[in-house]
C-alpha positions in Angstrom: -10.6 -48.6 47.7 -8.0 -45.9 48.5 -5.0 -46.2 50.7 -1.6 -44.7 51.5 0.9 -46.3 49.1 4.4 -45.7 48.0 2.9 -43.9 45.0 0.9 -41.8 47.4 4.0 -41.0 49.4 5.7 -39.8 46.2 2.7 -37.7 45.3 2.7 -36.2 48.8 6.4 -35.5 48.4 5.6 -33.5 45.3 2.9 -31.5 47.0 -0.2 -33.4 45.6 -2.8 -35.5 47.3 -1.9 -38.9 48.6 -5.4 -40.2 47.7 -4.6 -42.1 44.5 -5.6 -45.5 43.3 -3.9 -48.6 44.6 -1.0 -49.7 42.5 -1.5 -52.6 40.1 -1.1 -56.1 41.6 2.5 -57.2 41.6 3.9 -53.7 41.0 6.6 -52.7 43.4 9.5 -50.3 43.8 12.9 -51.4 42.5 15.3 -52.6 45.2 17.6 -49.9 46.6 21.2 -50.5 45.9 23.5 -51.9 48.6 27.2 -51.1 48.5 29.3 -51.7 51.6 33.0 -50.6 51.3 35.8 -52.7 52.8 38.5 -51.0 54.8 41.2 -49.1 53.1 44.6 -50.9 53.4 47.7 -48.7 54.0 50.6 -50.2 52.1 54.3 -49.4 52.5 54.1 -46.7 49.9 50.4 -45.9 49.5 47.0 -47.4 49.7 44.9 -50.3 48.3 41.1 -50.4 48.5 38.2 -52.3 46.9 35.4 -50.1 45.4 32.0 -50.5 47.2 29.3 -52.9 46.2 29.2 -56.1 44.2 30.2 -56.5 40.5 26.8 -55.6 39.2 26.7 -52.4 41.2 30.2 -51.3 40.2 29.4 -51.9 36.6 26.8 -49.1 36.7 29.1 -46.4 38.3 31.2 -45.5 35.2 30.4 -44.9 31.6 29.7 -48.0 29.5 32.6 -48.5 27.1 30.3 -48.6 24.1 29.1 -45.0 24.8 32.6 -43.5 24.8 34.0 -42.0 21.6 36.4 -44.5 20.0 39.1 -41.8 19.5 38.8 -40.8 23.1 39.3 -44.4 24.2 42.3 -44.8 21.9 43.8 -41.5 23.1 43.5 -42.5 26.8 44.4 -46.2 26.4 41.0 -47.4 27.5 40.2 -50.9 26.4 38.6 -52.3 29.6 36.4 -51.0 32.3 39.3 -51.2 34.7 41.2 -48.8 32.4 38.3 -46.3 32.6 38.1 -46.5 36.4 41.8 -45.8 36.5 41.3 -42.8 34.1 38.7 -41.2 36.3 40.6 -41.9 39.5 43.7 -40.3 38.1 41.7 -37.1 37.2 40.3 -36.9 40.8 43.7 -37.4 42.3 45.0 -34.5 40.1 42.0 -32.3 41.0 42.7 -32.9 44.7 46.4 -32.3 44.3 47.4 -35.4 46.2 51.2 -35.2 46.1 53.6 -37.7 44.5 51.0 -40.1 43.1 52.6 -43.0 41.2 51.8 -46.6 40.3 48.1 -46.1 40.0 46.5 -49.4 39.1 43.0 -50.8 38.9 42.6 -54.6 38.8 39.5 -56.8 38.5 39.0 -59.3 41.3 37.8 -62.9 40.8 34.3 -61.9 41.9 34.2 -59.2 39.3 34.7 -56.2 41.6 37.6 -53.8 41.3 40.5 -52.8 43.5 42.4 -49.5 43.3 45.9 -49.0 44.5 48.5 -46.2 44.2 51.6 -44.9 45.9 51.8 -41.3 47.1 54.4 -39.2 48.9 51.8 -38.2 51.6 50.3 -41.4 53.0 47.7 -39.6 55.1 46.4 -37.7 52.0 46.3 -41.0 50.1 44.3 -42.7 52.8 41.9 -39.8 53.1 41.4 -39.8 49.3 40.7 -43.5 49.2 38.0 -43.2 51.9 36.4 -40.3 50.1 36.5 -42.2 46.8 34.7 -45.2 48.5 32.1 -42.9 50.1 31.5 -41.0 46.8 30.7 -44.3 45.1 28.7 -46.0 47.9 24.9 -46.6 48.1 24.2 -43.4 50.0 25.8 -41.2 47.4 26.4 -42.5 43.8 24.0 -45.3 44.5 21.2 -42.8 45.0 21.8 -41.4 41.5 21.4 -45.0 40.1 18.3 -45.5 42.3 16.6 -42.3 41.2 17.3 -43.1 37.5 15.8 -46.5 37.9 12.7 -45.1 39.6 12.3 -42.8 36.7 12.7 -45.6 34.2 10.7 -48.3 35.9 7.5 -46.5 36.9 8.0 -42.8 36.6 7.3 -42.6 32.9 9.8 -39.7 32.7 12.7 -41.3 31.0 13.8 -39.7 27.8 10.4 -38.7 26.2 12.2 -37.8 23.0 14.1 -41.1 22.6 14.9 -41.8 18.9 14.4 -38.2 17.8 16.9 -35.3 17.5 16.3 -32.4 19.8 18.9 -30.0 18.5 21.2 -29.6 15.4 24.4 -30.6 17.1 25.7 -33.6 15.0 27.6 -35.0 18.0 24.4 -35.3 20.0 22.3 -37.1 17.3 19.1 -38.6 18.5 18.1 -38.0 22.1 19.5 -40.4 24.6 19.8 -40.3 28.4 22.3 -42.1 30.7 23.0 -41.8 34.4 26.3 -39.9 34.7 27.9 -39.2 38.0 30.2 -36.2 38.6 33.3 -38.3 37.9 36.8 -36.9 38.0 36.0 -34.3 40.6 38.0 -33.2 43.6 36.6 -35.0 46.7 39.1 -34.2 49.4 40.8 -30.8 48.9 38.1 -28.8 47.0 37.2 -25.4 48.3 33.6 -25.2 47.2 30.8 -27.0 45.4 28.9 -25.9 42.3 25.3 -26.9 41.9 24.3 -27.0 38.2 21.6 -28.5 35.9 22.8 -31.6 34.0 25.9 -32.8 32.2 25.7 -32.6 28.4 26.0 -35.8 26.3 29.3 -34.7 24.8 30.8 -34.7 28.4 29.9 -38.4 28.7 30.9 -39.3 25.1 34.3 -37.6 25.7 34.5 -38.8 29.4 35.5 -35.3 30.4 33.3 -33.5 32.9 35.6 -30.5 33.2 37.0 -29.6 29.7 34.2 -27.5 28.4 33.4 -23.8 27.7 31.5 -23.4 31.0 34.4 -24.3 33.2 36.9 -22.6 31.0 35.0 -19.4 31.5 34.7 -20.1 35.2 38.5 -20.4 35.4 38.9 -17.1 33.7 36.7 -15.5 36.3 38.6 -17.1 39.2 41.9 -15.9 37.8 40.5 -12.4 37.4 39.8 -12.3 41.2 43.3 -13.3 42.1 43.7 -17.0 41.8 46.9 -18.2 40.1 47.9 -21.3 38.3 46.2 -24.5 39.3 44.4 -23.0 42.3 41.2 -22.8 40.2 40.9 -26.5 40.3 39.7 -26.4 43.9 36.6 -24.5 42.8 35.2 -26.7 40.1 33.6 -29.6 42.0 30.1 -30.0 40.5 26.9 -31.6 41.5 24.0 -31.7 39.0 20.4 -31.7 40.1 19.8 -34.2 37.3 22.7 -36.6 37.2 21.8 -37.7 33.7 23.8 -37.0 30.5 21.5 -35.8 27.7 21.8 -33.7 24.5 22.7 -30.1 24.8 26.4 -29.1 24.8 26.2 -25.3 24.9 25.2 -24.8 21.3 21.5 -25.5 22.0 19.1 -26.6 24.6 15.9 -28.7 24.5 13.1 -26.8 22.9 11.0 -28.0 25.8 12.5 -28.7 29.2 12.5 -32.5 29.8 14.5 -32.0 32.9 12.0 -29.9 35.0 12.3 -29.3 38.7 9.7 -32.0 39.3 12.1 -34.7 38.0 14.8 -33.6 40.5 12.4 -33.4 43.5 10.7 -36.7 42.6 13.6 -38.9 41.9 16.8 -37.3 43.2 15.5 -35.5 46.4 12.6 -37.4 47.7 13.0 -38.1 51.4 9.9 -40.3 51.6 11.5 -42.8 49.2 15.0 -42.2 50.6 15.9 -41.1 47.1 18.0 -38.1 48.2 21.0 -38.1 45.8 21.3 -34.3 45.4 21.2 -33.4 49.1 23.4 -36.4 50.1 26.1 -35.6 47.4 26.1 -31.9 48.1 26.4 -32.5 51.9 29.3 -35.0 51.2 31.2 -32.5 49.0 30.9 -29.4 51.2 32.1 -31.4 54.3 35.4 -33.0 53.3 37.6 -34.3 56.1 40.1 -31.6 55.3 37.6 -28.8 56.2 37.6 -29.2 60.0 37.4 -26.8 62.9 35.0 -24.4 61.2 31.5 -23.2 62.2 30.1 -23.8 58.7 30.7 -26.0 55.7 32.4 -25.1 52.4 30.5 -22.6 50.4 27.9 -23.6 47.7 27.3 -21.7 44.5 23.9 -22.4 42.9 24.2 -21.7 39.2 21.3 -20.6 37.0 18.8 -17.8 36.6 15.3 -17.3 35.0 17.1 -16.1 31.8 19.3 -19.2 31.4 19.2 -22.7 33.0 17.0 -22.0 36.1 16.7 -25.6 37.3 19.4 -25.7 40.0 18.2 -22.6 41.8 14.6 -23.9 41.3 15.5 -27.1 43.1 17.3 -25.1 45.8 14.3 -22.9 46.3 11.9 -25.8 46.6 14.1 -27.8 48.9 15.0 -25.0 51.3 11.9 -22.8 51.1 11.6 -22.7 54.9 15.1 -21.4 55.3 15.2 -18.8 52.5 14.2 -15.1 52.8 10.7 -14.4 51.7 9.0 -11.5 49.8 5.2 -11.3 50.3 5.5 -14.7 51.8 7.2 -16.1 48.6 10.6 -17.9 49.2 13.3 -16.1 47.1 16.3 -17.5 45.3 17.9 -14.9 43.0 21.3 -14.2 41.5 23.6 -12.7 44.1 21.3 -13.7 46.9 23.3 -15.2 49.8 22.8 -16.7 53.2 23.0 -20.0 55.0 21.0 -23.2 54.9 21.2 -26.4 56.8 21.4 -29.3 54.3 20.7 -32.1 56.9 19.2 -31.9 60.4 21.9 -31.2 62.9 24.5 -30.4 60.2 26.7 -27.3 60.1 25.1 -24.4 58.1 26.2 -24.1 54.5 26.9 -20.6 53.1 25.3 -20.3 49.7 25.0 -17.8 46.8 22.8 -17.7 43.8 24.8 -17.0 40.6 24.3 -16.9 36.9 25.1 -20.1 35.1 28.8 -19.9 34.4 28.3 -19.8 30.6 25.2 -17.6 30.5 27.1 -14.4 29.7 28.7 -16.1 26.7 25.3 -17.3 25.5 23.0 -14.5 26.2 25.2 -11.5 27.1 25.5 -8.5 24.7 26.1 -4.8 24.7 23.0 -2.7 25.4 22.2 0.9 26.4 21.4 -0.3 30.0 24.7 -1.5 31.6 22.8 -1.8 34.9 20.6 -4.7 33.7 21.2 -8.2 32.4 21.7 -9.2 29.6 24.2 -6.3 29.2 27.7 -7.8 29.2 29.1 -5.3 31.7 26.5 -6.2 34.3 27.0 -9.9 33.6 30.8 -9.8 34.1 30.5 -7.8 37.3 27.9 -10.2 38.8 30.0 -13.2 37.9 33.2 -11.7 39.3 31.3 -11.0 42.5 30.4 -14.7 42.6 34.0 -15.7 42.1 35.2 -13.2 44.7 32.6 -14.4 47.2 33.4 -18.1 46.9 37.1 -17.7 47.0 37.0 -15.5 50.1 36.0 -18.5 52.3 39.3 -20.2 51.6 41.0 -17.7 53.9 38.0 -16.8 56.0 36.1 -20.1 56.4 33.7 -18.8 59.1 32.9 -15.5 57.3 29.4 -14.1 57.3 28.2 -14.7 53.7 26.3 -11.4 53.6 29.4 -9.4 54.7 31.5 -11.2 52.1 29.0 -10.2 49.4 29.1 -6.6 50.5 32.9 -6.6 50.2 32.8 -8.2 46.8 30.1 -5.8 45.5 32.2 -2.9 46.7 35.2 -4.3 44.7 33.4 -5.0 41.5 30.5 -2.6 41.4 31.8 0.3 43.5 29.0 0.0 46.0 28.1 -2.5 48.7 24.8 -3.5 47.2 25.9 -4.4 43.6 23.4 -1.7 42.5 23.2 -0.2 39.1 25.9 -0.3 36.4 29.3 -1.5 37.6 31.5 1.5 38.5 34.6 0.0 40.4 38.2 1.2 40.2 40.2 1.2 37.0 41.9 -2.2 37.6 38.5 -3.9 38.0 37.0 -2.0 35.0 39.9 -3.4 32.9 39.2 -6.9 34.0 35.5 -6.5 33.2 36.5 -5.3 29.7 38.8 -8.1 29.0 36.3 -10.8 30.1 33.5 -9.1 28.2 35.5 -9.0 24.9 36.2 -12.7 25.2 32.6 -13.5 25.9 31.1 -11.2 23.3 32.7 -12.8 20.2 32.5 -16.6 19.7 33.6 -18.7 16.8 30.9 -21.3 16.2 33.1 -23.3 13.8 36.1 -23.6 16.2 33.8 -23.7 19.2 36.0 -21.2 21.0 36.2 -17.4 21.7 37.4 -15.4 18.7 39.8 -13.4 20.8 42.6 -14.6 22.9 43.3 -13.2 26.3 46.2 -11.2 24.8 44.0 -9.7 22.1 41.3 -8.7 24.6 43.9 -7.2 26.9 45.5 -5.2 24.1 42.2 -3.9 22.8 40.9 -3.0 26.3 44.1 -1.0 27.0 43.2 1.1 24.0 40.0 1.9 25.7 41.7 3.2 28.9 40.5 6.8 28.3 37.0 5.5 27.8 37.0 3.8 31.3 37.8 0.5 29.6 34.3 0.3 28.2 33.9 -2.9 26.2 30.7 -1.6 24.6 31.5 1.6 22.7 28.9 2.8 20.1 30.8 0.9 17.4 31.4 -2.2 19.5 30.4 -4.6 16.7 33.2 -3.5 14.4 35.6 -2.0 16.9 36.6 -4.8 19.3 39.2 -7.3 20.2 38.7 -9.2 16.9 40.4 -6.2 15.2 43.6 -6.8 17.1 46.3 -9.0 15.5 46.8 -12.4 17.1 
């Protein structure tokens, strides 16, 4: 006998036939999490609020203490789960630049749940942050990551197929292991954009640091190159991963086979038929903060990845918004530097989006070639990535801008033409920036896990190439480069 079952609904959601055998007797979906938040209490100097959900639910939101590196726990004074919650909350408050934060405490209640309290010089900002924090952690956002992971573990047969075996040579990764890992420590209130990426590396969970990595350090260099100063770059590093699961792979190497395919994302983290819609729900939440009001569209979304390096985020985006994306020969397109608008949820404001290279791709696959008009030439890489940085930051002052017009402006700035066509040929100031960034990305110290050249070395060497149009790729680039400049 054949009938429509929850397994059939899942199969239909993945584009296959719903006509599958009846599930075994007694087999059922795991229960969806329930996490209702209590009201935020305004105190004389700040706020106090209980995290959503019961003790069991809250115990799954942060990293188990046993998985955190012992030295990291000691450095940050983390001996209890409450300490860890306080640690992550402090980082988010810093990312959001909530002013005058003091007396941040996290206490465990008699029922095992946790209460957060802090003082701030701006009470309204404090209350808005508290409400955002609760929403981020509730059953319709963070809870959907937990639910999708449980679906994968309980009946999906997809959870960590290489468990117990190493999948790369990075000693800090060791044997393959997976663990649900939310984008903790992010800006949730005053961010200016959202970044859609693939998955967080295990080292980011082990070190309980989502942001201190080569990918975001390079992204900050790009943001500074297009005019951001000081801490302004913090507003542009709020991340959502299409697979909210920490796993091996920290930039040194990737899986030899991709165990995080697009099917995992669409089945367990964006399946409307099962109401397992973590990705869409979290992206929608982060591009519509309460501070972004009075606009015709949401905050902009950068979708990082390409066929050459880490294509999973744009692949999910292409599958999910195929009806809204431009088509070529009837095929929905999602390419680097493609831009437009999509509606994340029915009736929502449109979201301006752009496809970009993964933020670390240039440092991993970029090189000097005889074809500066094509990837993987480093000059083309840097120019494309600077266009992305230019594009996303423009919306902070022009929140209702046409994404296509912004792209044309940024292409003109960094390529010298409105289509980003050919080899980059902008003005001398832009050529110098491309040179500096290229030199830093071309030469990497695999022992120190850092670029071989400092910003100062790269700037000095590039200045010596002024008469050569600041070309980072002279014929003798492998021996004549920023590494020859004294520190």
